[in-house]
C-alpha positions in Angstrom: -8.4 -114.2 32.7 -7.4 -116.1 32.5 -5.2 -115.9 35.8 -2.3 -115.2 33.7 -4.6 -112.5 32.3 -7.4 -113.6 31.1 -15.3 -115.8 25.3 -19.1 -116.6 25.1 -22.1 -117.5 24.1 -22.6 -117.1 20.4 -25.0 -118.4 18.3 -24.1 -119.5 14.4 -22.3 -116.4 12.9 -24.0 -116.9 9.5 -22.5 -114.4 7.0 -24.4 -111.6 5.5 -23.6 -108.4 3.4 -22.2 -106.7 6.3 -22.8 -102.9 6.6 -21.7 -100.5 3.8 -19.3 -98.6 6.1 -17.6 -102.1 6.4 -17.2 -102.4 2.8 -16.0 -99.5 2.2 -13.4 -99.4 4.6 -11.9 -102.4 2.9 -10.3 -103.6 5.9 -12.8 -106.6 6.7 -12.6 -108.9 3.9 -15.8 -110.3 2.0 -14.8 -113.5 3.9 -15.5 -112.3 7.3 -18.8 -111.1 5.9 -19.7 -114.6 4.9 -17.8 -117.0 7.3 -19.4 -119.3 9.9 -18.6 -120.2 13.3 -18.5 -124.1 12.7 -20.9 -126.0 14.6 -18.4 -127.0 17.1 -15.8 -124.8 17.5 -12.6 -124.6 19.5 -11.5 -120.9 21.0 -8.1 -119.9 21.9 -7.0 -116.7 23.5 -3.7 -115.5 21.6 -1.5 -113.6 24.0 -0.4 -109.8 22.9 2.5 -110.0 25.6 5.3 -112.2 26.6 4.8 -113.7 30.0 6.9 -117.0 29.9 4.6 -118.8 27.4 5.8 -119.4 24.1 5.4 -116.1 22.0 3.7 -116.2 18.9 2.7 -114.6 16.0 -1.0 -115.1 14.8 0.0 -117.0 11.6 1.9 -119.7 13.9 -1.4 -120.2 15.9 -1.9 -124.1 15.5 -4.9 -124.8 13.4 -7.6 -126.7 15.6 -8.6 -123.2 16.6 -11.4 -122.0 15.1 -11.9 -118.4 17.0 -8.8 -116.5 18.0 -9.5 -114.3 20.6 -6.4 -111.6 20.5 -5.9 -110.7 24.2 -6.4 -107.7 25.0 -7.9 -104.4 24.0 -6.8 -101.6 26.4 -8.7 -98.6 27.9 -8.3 -95.2 27.0 -9.1 -92.1 29.3 -12.9 -92.0 27.7 -15.4 -94.0 29.7 -15.6 -97.5 27.5 -13.5 -96.4 25.0 -11.2 -99.1 24.0 -8.0 -99.3 21.7 -5.5 -102.0 20.7 -1.7 -101.6 21.2 0.4 -104.3 19.4 3.5 -105.5 21.4 5.7 -105.3 18.8 8.7 -105.2 20.8 7.4 -108.1 23.3 6.6 -110.3 20.1 10.1 -109.9 18.5 9.5 -107.2 16.3 5.9 -108.3 14.9 4.8 -105.3 12.9 1.0 -104.1 12.4 1.4 -104.8 8.8 2.2 -108.1 9.6 -0.4 -108.6 12.0 -3.2 -107.6 9.8 -1.8 -109.9 7.1 -2.0 -112.7 9.5 -5.6 -111.7 10.5 -6.5 -112.2 6.8 -4.7 -115.4 6.2 -6.1 -116.9 9.1 -9.9 -115.6 7.9 -9.1 -116.9 4.5 -8.3 -120.4 6.2 -11.7 -120.1 7.9 -10.8 -118.8 11.2 -12.6 -116.2 12.8 -10.2 -113.3 14.8 -11.8 -111.1 17.1 -10.5 -108.9 20.0 -10.9 -109.7 23.5 -11.5 -106.8 26.1 -10.7 -107.2 29.8 -8.6 -109.7 31.1 -7.7 -110.1 34.7 -5.9 -107.0 34.8 -8.3 -105.1 32.5 -10.1 -101.6 33.4 -12.8 -100.9 30.8 -16.0 -99.8 32.3 -19.4 -99.3 30.5 -21.6 -97.9 33.0 -23.6 -95.3 30.9 -25.5 -94.5 27.8 -22.5 -92.3 26.8 -19.8 -95.4 27.3 -22.1 -97.7 25.7 -21.5 -95.6 22.9 -18.0 -95.3 23.1 -17.5 -98.9 23.5 -19.6 -99.7 20.3 -17.8 -97.0 18.5 -14.5 -98.0 19.3 -14.7 -101.5 18.9 -16.3 -101.2 15.6 -13.3 -99.0 14.5 -10.8 -101.7 15.5 -12.8 -104.1 13.9 -12.4 -101.9 10.5 -8.8 -101.2 11.0 -7.5 -104.5 12.1 -10.1 -107.0 10.1 -11.4 -108.5 13.3 -14.3 -110.5 13.2 -16.1 -109.5 16.1 -15.3 -108.6 20.3 -14.6 -111.1 23.4 -16.4 -110.0 26.3 -14.0 -110.9 29.5 -14.7 -108.5 31.7 -13.3 -109.5 35.2 -13.8 -106.7 37.4 -17.7 -106.1 37.5 -20.1 -105.7 34.6 -23.4 -103.4 34.2 -26.0 -105.4 32.4 -28.0 -102.7 31.2 -25.3 -100.5 29.7 -23.2 -103.6 27.9 -26.1 -105.1 26.5 -26.7 -101.5 24.8 -23.2 -101.3 23.5 -23.1 -104.7 22.3 -26.4 -104.0 20.5 -25.2 -101.1 18.9 -22.3 -102.7 17.7 -24.2 -105.4 16.3 -26.0 -102.7 14.2 -23.0 -101.2 12.9 -21.3 -104.9 12.1 -23.7 -106.3 10.4 -24.9 -110.3 10.7 -21.7 -111.6 10.7 -20.4 -110.2 14.0 -18.7 -113.0 16.2 -19.6 -112.3 19.9 -18.1 -114.5 22.7 -18.0 -114.2 26.5 -15.5 -115.6 29.2 -17.2 -114.9 32.5 -15.7 -116.4 35.6 -17.7 -119.4 37.3 -19.4 -117.1 40.2 -20.9 -114.9 37.1 -23.0 -117.5 35.7 -24.3 -119.3 39.1 -28.0 -117.4 38.6 -29.7 -115.9 35.5 -29.9 -112.8 38.2 -26.2 -112.1 38.0 -25.1 -109.4 35.7 -23.2 -111.6 33.1 -25.3 -114.4 32.8 -28.4 -111.1 32.3 -25.8 -109.8 29.4 -25.8 -113.0 27.8 -29.4 -113.7 27.5 -30.0 -110.1 26.5 -28.0 -110.6 23.4 -28.6 -114.2 22.8 -29.9 -113.0 19.4 -26.4 -111.9 18.5 -24.4 -114.2 20.7 -22.0 -116.8 19.5 -21.0 -118.6 22.5 -20.1 -118.4 26.2 -17.4 -119.8 27.3 -17.0 -119.7 31.3 -13.9 -120.0 32.9 -13.7 -123.3 34.9 -10.6 -122.1 36.8 -9.3 -120.0 39.4 -12.4 -120.6 41.2 -13.6 -122.3 44.4 -15.9 -124.9 44.8 -19.4 -124.1 43.2 -23.0 -124.9 43.0 -24.2 -127.2 40.2 -27.5 -127.0 38.5 -28.7 -130.2 41.0 -28.0 -128.0 44.0 -25.0 -129.6 45.0 -21.4 -128.4 45.3 -18.6 -129.5 43.1 -15.2 -128.7 43.3 -13.1 -127.6 40.4 -10.9 -129.9 38.4 -13.2 -132.8 37.7 -15.6 -133.8 35.2 -18.6 -133.2 37.4 -17.7 -129.6 37.9 -17.4 -129.0 34.1 -20.8 -130.6 33.5 -22.8 -129.9 36.2 -21.8 -126.2 35.9 -22.7 -126.1 32.3 -26.1 -127.2 33.0 -26.9 -124.1 34.7 -26.2 -122.2 31.3 -28.0 -124.8 29.2 -31.2 -125.0 31.3 -31.2 -121.3 32.3 -31.8 -119.8 28.7 -28.6 -120.4 26.4 -29.0 -122.3 23.7 -26.5 -125.5 23.8 -24.7 -123.4 20.4 -23.8 -121.0 22.9 -22.1 -122.9 25.8 -18.6 -123.7 25.4 -15.8 -125.1 28.4 -13.2 -123.0 29.1 -9.9 -124.6 30.7 -6.1 -123.7 31.1 -3.9 -125.3 28.3 -1.3 -126.0 30.9 -1.1 -126.0 34.7 1.2 -122.5 34.3 -1.8 -121.3 32.6 -3.9 -120.6 35.6 -3.4 -120.5 39.2 -5.6 -123.2 39.6 -8.2 -125.4 37.9 -6.2 -127.1 35.1 -7.4 -130.3 34.0 -5.9 -133.0 31.2 -7.6 -132.9 28.1 -8.9 -136.3 28.6 -11.7 -134.6 31.4 -12.5 -131.9 29.1 -12.9 -134.4 26.5 -15.0 -136.8 28.9 -17.0 -133.5 29.9 -18.3 -133.1 26.2 -19.1 -136.6 25.7 -21.3 -136.2 28.9 -23.0 -133.3 28.0 -23.1 -134.3 24.0 -23.9 -137.8 24.5 -24.6 -138.8 28.2 -21.3 -140.8 28.2 -18.2 -139.9 30.4 -19.9 -138.6 33.0 -18.6 -138.5 36.4 -21.2 -138.3 39.6 -23.5 -135.9 38.1 -25.5 -137.2 34.7 -27.1 -134.3 33.1 -31.0 -135.3 32.7 -30.9 -135.0 29.0 -28.2 -134.7 26.4 -27.1 -131.5 24.6 -25.7 -132.6 21.2 -25.5 -128.8 20.0 -22.8 -127.8 22.4 -20.6 -125.5 20.9 -17.3 -126.7 22.0 -14.4 -125.8 24.4 -12.0 -122.9 24.9 -8.5 -122.5 26.3 -6.2 -120.0 27.9 -4.1 -119.7 25.6 -2.7 -120.6 22.4 0.6 -119.8 23.6 0.4 -121.9 26.9 -0.7 -124.5 24.8 2.2 -124.5 22.2 4.7 -124.4 25.3 3.2 -127.4 26.3 3.5 -129.3 23.1 0.0 -128.1 21.8 -1.0 -131.2 23.9 -4.8 -129.2 24.4 -5.4 -128.6 20.9 -4.2 -131.6 19.4 -6.6 -133.6 21.9 -9.2 -131.4 22.5 -9.6 -129.8 18.6 -10.3 -133.1 17.1 -12.5 -134.3 19.7 -14.7 -131.2 19.6 -14.7 -131.3 15.7 -16.0 -134.7 15.8 -19.3 -134.0 18.3 -22.7 -134.7 16.9 
């Protein structure tokens, strides 16, 4: 994704009893079954690798993040199947036991920790019923093993709406109503409801937490008013978000994804002020550029960034500015 290696329309993840399997496994604690994603939430990707950004343990992720997407799950030799391999060496000796304990600690603090599938270099493909079954079973297995609250879909090399829908519906049946499901499509993926990513988001709207489109590494795109907007502006964020908001997603299922620093993406970085203005424009009708939506969307979910690590390297400037603003939306 996140150019340097790449979450999601999510309805409110209200809690439930969860499945018997999850309870019996004991990996997903009771809090994971009952915790709700906040009305306005901040999502951050946590890097399971060292690419020059600050190396963090989950315990060091800034408190402003409500959803932490662990990047990334890995493909296996089986179609659709994924696994997760903690980069202990690259992360300074971080052990699996410590990682699992940190997930539980974040959850105890009210955060959701999910596993992200895909990224710029990801090769996961779900193109058949068998692959859909493998995907659902393997993601659920990771949820049970590590305690993840759900999954982020960040497939940047193609997505089959029919079979990804099948996979996510199956996963939701296994995981129960506590599932956190996010998506991180690229701008081109959400230009029309006929696009596979947009179709998938609408197909799983009943279980979707939030779609955090990547408003970066993009050329100019059409806004919902039919005009062309270049990345890096308030108008780019608001006019493209409008397509999703008017295309069938609930405001609570729309988030704005931007890089935490100029080094976090190839292009499209904006200052936190631009992100805050875009959120105000959509939620309150203030702070807009030349494009102003015909109505406001006070329920808009919030914002996402790539990544918590780049944010940390940049002095946490993104989360310190955007986090309180998101949490203060109406």
